[in-house]
DOBA-26514 format. One record per residue (C-alpha): chain; y, x, z; residue in three letters. Coordinates in steps of 0.5 Angstrom, whole numbers, plus 500, padded with zeros to 3 digits. Layout:
N
(r 'A',(Y,X,Z),'ALA')
...
// end
This chain:
389
(r 'A',(513,586,251),'MET')
(r 'A',(507,589,254),'ASP')
(r 'A',(510,596,256),'HIS')
(r 'A',(504,600,259),'ALA')
(r 'A',(503,604,253),'ALA')
(r 'A',(510,607,253),'ASP')
(r 'A',(510,609,260),'GLY')
(r 'A',(513,603,263),'PHE')
(r 'A',(507,601,268),'ASP')
(r 'A',(510,594,270),'ALA')
(r 'A',(503,592,274),'ARG')
(r 'A',(504,598,278),'ARG')
(r 'A',(511,597,279),'ILE')
(r 'A',(510,590,282),'ALA')
(r 'A',(503,591,286),'LEU')
(r 'A',(504,598,289),'GLU')
(r 'A',(503,598,296),'GLY')
(r 'A',(503,589,296),'MET')
(r 'A',(495,589,297),'ALA')
(r 'A',(494,582,301),'GLY')
(r 'A',(503,580,301),'THR')
(r 'A',(502,576,294),'LEU')
(r 'A',(498,570,291),'THR')
(r 'A',(494,571,285),'GLY')
(r 'A',(499,567,281),'ALA')
(r 'A',(506,571,285),'GLU')
(r 'A',(503,578,282),'ALA')
(r 'A',(501,575,275),'ALA')
(r 'A',(509,573,276),'ALA')
(r 'A',(511,579,278),'ALA')
(r 'A',(508,583,273),'VAL')
(r 'A',(511,579,268),'ALA')
(r 'A',(517,578,270),'ALA')
(r 'A',(518,586,270),'ILE')
(r 'A',(515,586,264),'ASP')
(r 'A',(521,581,262),'TYR')
(r 'A',(526,584,265),'LEU')
(r 'A',(526,592,262),'ALA')
(r 'A',(526,587,255),'ASP')
(r 'A',(532,584,257),'VAL')
(r 'A',(537,589,261),'LEU')
(r 'A',(532,595,258),'GLY')
(r 'A',(527,600,261),'ARG')
(r 'A',(533,604,263),'ASP')
(r 'A',(536,600,267),'THR')
(r 'A',(529,599,271),'LEU')
(r 'A',(528,606,271),'GLU')
(r 'A',(536,608,275),'ALA')
(r 'A',(534,602,280),'ALA')
(r 'A',(526,605,281),'LEU')
(r 'A',(530,612,282),'LYS')
(r 'A',(536,609,288),'ILE')
(r 'A',(541,609,281),'GLN')
(r 'A',(542,602,281),'HIS')
(r 'A',(546,599,287),'ARG')
(r 'A',(544,593,285),'GLY')
(r 'A',(537,592,284),'LEU')
(r 'A',(534,598,288),'SER')
(r 'A',(533,595,294),'LEU')
(r 'A',(529,590,290),'LEU')
(r 'A',(524,595,287),'PHE')
(r 'A',(523,600,292),'ILE')
(r 'A',(522,595,298),'ASN')
(r 'A',(515,593,298),'LYS')
(r 'A',(515,585,301),'VAL')
(r 'A',(514,579,298),'PRO')
(r 'A',(521,578,298),'TRP')
(r 'A',(524,583,293),'THR')
(r 'A',(518,580,288),'ARG')
(r 'A',(520,574,289),'ARG')
(r 'A',(527,576,288),'ALA')
(r 'A',(525,580,281),'LEU')
(r 'A',(521,573,279),'ILE')
(r 'A',(528,569,280),'ASP')
(r 'A',(532,574,276),'LEU')
(r 'A',(527,573,270),'ALA')
(r 'A',(528,566,271),'ASP')
(r 'A',(535,566,271),'ASP')
(r 'A',(535,570,265),'LEU')
(r 'A',(530,566,261),'HIS')
(r 'A',(534,559,263),'ALA')
(r 'A',(541,562,260),'THR')
(r 'A',(538,565,254),'ILE')
(r 'A',(542,561,249),'SER')
(r 'A',(548,560,253),'ALA')
(r 'A',(554,563,249),'ASP')
(r 'A',(558,569,252),'GLY')
(r 'A',(551,571,255),'ARG')
(r 'A',(551,578,252),'ALA')
(r 'A',(557,581,256),'GLU')
(r 'A',(554,578,262),'LEU')
(r 'A',(548,582,260),'LEU')
(r 'A',(552,588,260),'ARG')
(r 'A',(555,587,266),'ARG')
(r 'A',(547,585,270),'LEU')
(r 'A',(546,594,267),'ARG')
(r 'A',(552,596,270),'HIS')
(r 'A',(550,599,278),'SER')
(r 'A',(557,597,280),'GLU')
(r 'A',(558,590,276),'LEU')
(r 'A',(551,587,277),'HIS')
(r 'A',(551,584,284),'SER')
(r 'A',(558,579,281),'GLU')
(r 'A',(554,577,275),'ALA')
(r 'A',(548,576,278),'ARG')
(r 'A',(551,570,281),'SER')
(r 'A',(554,568,276),'VAL')
(r 'A',(548,568,272),'LEU')
(r 'A',(544,565,278),'HIS')
(r 'A',(549,559,277),'ILE')
(r 'A',(549,558,270),'ALA')
(r 'A',(542,558,271),'ALA')
(r 'A',(543,552,275),'ARG')
(r 'A',(546,548,271),'TYR')
(r 'A',(542,549,265),'ALA')
(r 'A',(536,548,268),'LYS')
(r 'A',(540,540,269),'ARG')
(r 'A',(540,540,261),'GLY')
(r 'A',(548,544,261),'ALA')
(r 'A',(550,548,255),'ALA')
(r 'A',(554,554,258),'ILE')
(r 'A',(559,558,255),'ARG')
(r 'A',(560,563,260),'ILE')
(r 'A',(567,566,261),'GLU')
(r 'A',(571,561,256),'PRO')
(r 'A',(579,563,253),'ALA')
(r 'A',(582,557,256),'VAL')
(r 'A',(590,556,256),'GLN')
(r 'A',(592,555,263),'VAL')
(r 'A',(599,555,262),'LYS')
(r 'A',(604,555,256),'PRO')
(r 'A',(606,562,254),'GLY')
(r 'A',(601,566,259),'ARG')
(r 'A',(595,570,257),'ASP')
(r 'A',(589,566,257),'PRO')
(r 'A',(585,566,263),'LYS')
(r 'A',(577,566,263),'ARG')
(r 'A',(573,562,268),'PRO')
(r 'A',(566,564,270),'ASP')
(r 'A',(563,557,266),'LEU')
(r 'A',(564,552,262),'HIS')
(r 'A',(558,546,263),'VAL')
(r 'A',(558,540,259),'ARG')
(r 'A',(552,535,260),'ALA')
(r 'A',(551,530,254),'GLU')
(r 'A',(547,526,258),'ARG')
(r 'A',(552,524,263),'ILE')
(r 'A',(556,525,260),'PRO')
(r 'A',(561,531,263),'VAL')
(r 'A',(565,537,261),'ALA')
(r 'A',(568,541,267),'GLY')
(r 'A',(570,548,268),'TYR')
(r 'A',(566,552,274),'VAL')
(r 'A',(569,558,278),'GLU')
(r 'A',(565,562,282),'ILE')
(r 'A',(566,568,288),'THR')
(r 'A',(564,570,294),'ALA')
(r 'A',(569,571,300),'LEU')
(r 'A',(571,579,301),'HIS')
(r 'A',(567,582,306),'ARG')
(r 'A',(571,583,313),'SER')
(r 'A',(571,590,316),'PHE')
(r 'A',(567,589,321),'ALA')
(r 'A',(562,585,315),'GLU')
(r 'A',(563,592,312),'LYS')
(r 'A',(561,597,318),'ARG')
(r 'A',(555,592,319),'SER')
(r 'A',(552,593,312),'SER')
(r 'A',(555,600,311),'GLU')
(r 'A',(549,601,317),'THR')
(r 'A',(544,597,314),'SER')
(r 'A',(544,600,308),'LEU')
(r 'A',(545,607,311),'GLY')
(r 'A',(539,607,315),'LEU')
(r 'A',(534,603,311),'LEU')
(r 'A',(535,606,303),'LEU')
(r 'A',(533,612,306),'PRO')
(r 'A',(526,608,309),'THR')
(r 'A',(525,606,303),'PHE')
(r 'A',(526,612,299),'ALA')
(r 'A',(523,617,299),'PRO')
(r 'A',(517,617,294),'PRO')
(r 'A',(512,620,297),'ASP')
(r 'A',(512,616,303),'VAL')
(r 'A',(509,608,303),'GLN')
(r 'A',(512,605,310),'VAL')
(r 'A',(512,598,314),'LEU')
(r 'A',(518,596,318),'HIS')
(r 'A',(521,592,324),'ALA')
(r 'A',(526,592,328),'GLY')
(r 'A',(533,590,330),'ARG')
(r 'A',(540,594,330),'ILE')
(r 'A',(545,592,335),'TYR')
(r 'A',(551,595,333),'GLN')
(r 'A',(555,597,328),'PRO')
(r 'A',(555,604,327),'LEU')
(r 'A',(560,611,324),'GLY')
(r 'A',(557,615,318),'PRO')
(r 'A',(557,621,324),'ASP')
(r 'A',(551,616,327),'ARG')
(r 'A',(549,613,321),'ILE')
(r 'A',(547,620,319),'ALA')
(r 'A',(544,622,325),'GLU')
(r 'A',(539,615,325),'PHE')
(r 'A',(538,615,317),'ARG')
(r 'A',(534,624,319),'ASP')
(r 'A',(530,621,325),'ARG')
(r 'A',(528,615,321),'LEU')
(r 'A',(526,619,316),'ALA')
(r 'A',(522,623,320),'ASN')
(r 'A',(519,617,323),'ALA')
(r 'A',(517,614,316),'ALA')
(r 'A',(514,621,315),'ARG')
(r 'A',(510,622,322),'ARG')
(r 'A',(507,614,322),'ALA')
(r 'A',(504,616,314),'ALA')
(r 'A',(501,622,317),'GLU')
(r 'A',(498,619,324),'SER')
(r 'A',(496,612,321),'GLY')
(r 'A',(500,609,326),'GLY')
(r 'A',(505,606,329),'VAL')
(r 'A',(512,610,331),'VAL')
(r 'A',(518,608,335),'VAL')
(r 'A',(525,609,334),'VAL')
(r 'A',(530,607,339),'SER')
(r 'A',(536,607,343),'GLU')
(r 'A',(538,604,348),'GLU')
(r 'A',(543,598,345),'GLY')
(r 'A',(543,601,339),'VAL')
(r 'A',(536,601,335),'ILE')
(r 'A',(529,599,337),'ASP')
(r 'A',(525,599,329),'MET')
(r 'A',(518,600,328),'ALA')
(r 'A',(515,604,322),'VAL')
(r 'A',(507,604,320),'ALA')
(r 'A',(503,605,313),'PRO')
(r 'A',(501,600,310),'PRO')
(r 'A',(493,601,314),'GLN')
(r 'A',(497,599,320),'ALA')
(r 'A',(499,592,318),'ARG')
(r 'A',(496,589,324),'ALA')
(r 'A',(500,595,329),'GLN')
(r 'A',(506,594,327),'ILE')
(r 'A',(507,586,326),'ASP')
(r 'A',(504,585,333),'ALA')
(r 'A',(509,590,334),'TRP')
(r 'A',(514,586,331),'ALA')
(r 'A',(511,580,335),'ALA')
(r 'A',(512,583,342),'LYS')
(r 'A',(519,583,340),'TYR')
(r 'A',(521,577,337),'GLY')
(r 'A',(522,580,330),'LEU')
(r 'A',(519,579,323),'HIS')
(r 'A',(516,584,320),'PRO')
(r 'A',(519,588,314),'GLN')
(r 'A',(525,585,316),'SER')
(r 'A',(531,587,320),'VAL')
(r 'A',(536,583,324),'ASP')
(r 'A',(543,585,325),'GLY')
(r 'A',(547,589,327),'PRO')
(r 'A',(552,582,328),'PRO')
(r 'A',(560,582,325),'ASP')
(r 'A',(565,576,325),'ASP')
(r 'A',(566,571,321),'HIS')
(r 'A',(572,567,320),'SER')
(r 'A',(570,563,314),'ASP')
(r 'A',(574,556,314),'PRO')
(r 'A',(581,559,314),'ASP')
(r 'A',(578,565,309),'ARG')
(r 'A',(574,560,304),'ILE')
(r 'A',(581,556,304),'CYS')
(r 'A',(584,563,301),'ARG')
(r 'A',(580,563,296),'ALA')
(r 'A',(579,556,293),'LEU')
(r 'A',(588,557,293),'ARG')
(r 'A',(585,563,289),'SER')
(r 'A',(581,561,284),'LYS')
(r 'A',(585,555,281),'VAL')
(r 'A',(590,559,278),'GLU')
(r 'A',(584,561,273),'GLN')
(r 'A',(582,553,272),'LEU')
(r 'A',(586,548,268),'PRO')
(r 'A',(588,541,269),'THR')
(r 'A',(586,538,263),'THR')
(r 'A',(579,537,265),'GLU')
(r 'A',(575,537,272),'PRO')
(r 'A',(572,543,276),'ALA')
(r 'A',(569,547,281),'VAL')
(r 'A',(569,553,285),'VAL')
(r 'A',(563,555,289),'VAL')
(r 'A',(564,560,294),'VAL')
(r 'A',(559,564,297),'GLY')
(r 'A',(560,564,304),'CYS')
(r 'A',(556,567,310),'SER')
(r 'A',(550,562,313),'TYR')
(r 'A',(554,562,319),'ILE')
(r 'A',(558,557,316),'SER')
(r 'A',(552,553,313),'LEU')
(r 'A',(546,554,318),'CYS')
(r 'A',(547,547,322),'ASP')
(r 'A',(551,541,322),'VAL')
(r 'A',(554,542,327),'ALA')
(r 'A',(558,549,324),'MET')
(r 'A',(557,546,317),'ALA')
(r 'A',(562,540,318),'ASN')
(r 'A',(567,544,322),'ALA')
(r 'A',(567,549,315),'THR')
(r 'A',(568,542,311),'MET')
(r 'A',(574,539,315),'VAL')
(r 'A',(577,545,314),'ALA')
(r 'A',(575,544,306),'VAL')
(r 'A',(576,538,306),'ARG')
(r 'A',(584,539,308),'GLU')
(r 'A',(585,544,303),'GLU')
(r 'A',(582,539,297),'LEU')
(r 'A',(588,534,299),'TYR')
(r 'A',(592,539,296),'ARG')
(r 'A',(587,541,290),'GLN')
(r 'A',(587,535,286),'PRO')
(r 'A',(584,539,280),'GLN')
(r 'A',(577,539,283),'LEU')
(r 'A',(572,534,282),'ALA')
(r 'A',(567,538,288),'ALA')
(r 'A',(566,545,292),'VAL')
(r 'A',(560,548,294),'VAL')
(r 'A',(558,553,300),'LEU')
(r 'A',(553,557,298),'ALA')
(r 'A',(549,561,303),'ALA')
(r 'A',(543,565,303),'GLY')
(r 'A',(539,565,310),'VAL')
(r 'A',(533,570,312),'MET')
(r 'A',(528,568,315),'PRO')
(r 'A',(526,561,312),'ALA')
(r 'A',(528,554,314),'HIS')
(r 'A',(525,547,314),'ASP')
(r 'A',(526,543,306),'GLU')
(r 'A',(532,539,308),'ALA')
(r 'A',(537,534,305),'LYS')
(r 'A',(541,531,308),'CYS')
(r 'A',(547,529,309),'ARG')
(r 'A',(555,530,312),'ILE')
(r 'A',(559,525,311),'GLY')
(r 'A',(561,525,304),'GLU')
(r 'A',(557,532,304),'ALA')
(r 'A',(551,534,302),'GLN')
(r 'A',(547,539,305),'LEU')
(r 'A',(541,542,301),'VAL')
(r 'A',(536,548,304),'LYS')
(r 'A',(531,549,299),'VAL')
(r 'A',(526,555,302),'SER')
(r 'A',(521,559,298),'ASN')
(r 'A',(517,561,304),'LEU')
(r 'A',(521,568,305),'ASP')
(r 'A',(528,564,305),'SER')
(r 'A',(533,559,304),'THR')
(r 'A',(538,557,299),'ASP')
(r 'A',(543,553,303),'VAL')
(r 'A',(548,549,299),'PHE')
(r 'A',(554,545,302),'LEU')
(r 'A',(556,541,296),'VAL')
(r 'A',(563,537,298),'ILE')
(r 'A',(566,531,293),'PRO')
(r 'A',(574,531,293),'ASN')
(r 'A',(575,524,293),'LYS')
(r 'A',(582,527,291),'TYR')
(r 'A',(580,529,284),'ALA')
(r 'A',(584,526,278),'ARG')
(r 'A',(582,529,272),'PRO')
(r 'A',(577,524,268),'SER')
(r 'A',(570,526,270),'GLY')
(r 'A',(571,528,276),'SER')
(r 'A',(565,524,279),'ARG')
(r 'A',(560,525,274),'GLU')
(r 'A',(562,533,274),'LEU')
(r 'A',(560,532,282),'HIS')
(r 'A',(554,528,280),'ARG')
(r 'A',(551,534,276),'LEU')
(r 'A',(554,539,280),'THR')
(r 'A',(550,535,286),'VAL')
(r 'A',(543,536,282),'GLU')
(r 'A',(544,543,280),'ALA')
(r 'A',(544,544,287),'PHE')
(r 'A',(538,541,288),'ASP')
(r 'A',(541,535,293),'GLY')
(r 'A',(541,527,292),'LEU')
(r 'A',(542,525,287),'THR')
(r 'A',(544,518,289),'GLU')
(r 'A',(553,519,290),'LEU')
(r 'A',(556,517,296),'PRO')
// end
């Protein structure tokens, strides 16, 4: 539905400040996606995002760069792919909710991957895991008649460490105000060298907001820099060539910020997450657990192999699982690759700006009937190799 007549201009929202950054097809898809999101999630949800009042969506609207428009296109595509899923209404309610959106978005994306492979989807079905206990609600039940197979999928993400939380708070605390002022349109590039406390975040937030306004007034590049803390350049859209040159000089990518660094101990945390999620799953049908983890665990074959060793040991103790999927998003894009690591498949799927990386690990100790078939469907859902080891 075109909402322009009632004051909601999807074209302006999608393309303002984006001149020359999208292909014609991408621009048309972005406009259509925002119109569709307004239909499905509601104009109120999108307007809250535009006012920086929606934790899950605001950055995708106010950060005017190609990857955010592609992310909105992907969100609309996933919603359309799951249009016939049982339980979709409750998932839509959570997607509209600022605090619940991110977790619901993960469930939606995984559901869409299975749906695109022809699986019928039930979202959060009630199942009896233990007699006499309250029913559990696994995230998904998937059924594909062509294989045939039916099973459960549980989706989780690692709880962030204290260092990761501080890094995230630093990034959001500094970057959102740069994009937030409605009267200021800025490009940016930079690097944050360390996580910052609240007082320092407030200090640099003010400095960046001031730099953004000065850049808009001067028409040139303005740099905020403090040794060992931050190097950040901002510029108005007409100074794109200058800020791109500045970014190239320092080995940075335009319209992105490197850092701040954080620490990771993913293998142990992944195994703890598996033990927790297995409690949600019945043993009568095979199951898969999808764990969102750090790209560091999957960014090259050696690191992925080390992570897989720990997970494989855990799978020996979890025979109801047909497979585990480790999922991470990587920025910037890497070349597309599909390769084997032992009996697992590592998949990198690039879309110019970002790379989704998946490691699909089968459980050779799986006991439920249909485990092999659910592993096959999962490999297909995550765009991996179709042949089984």
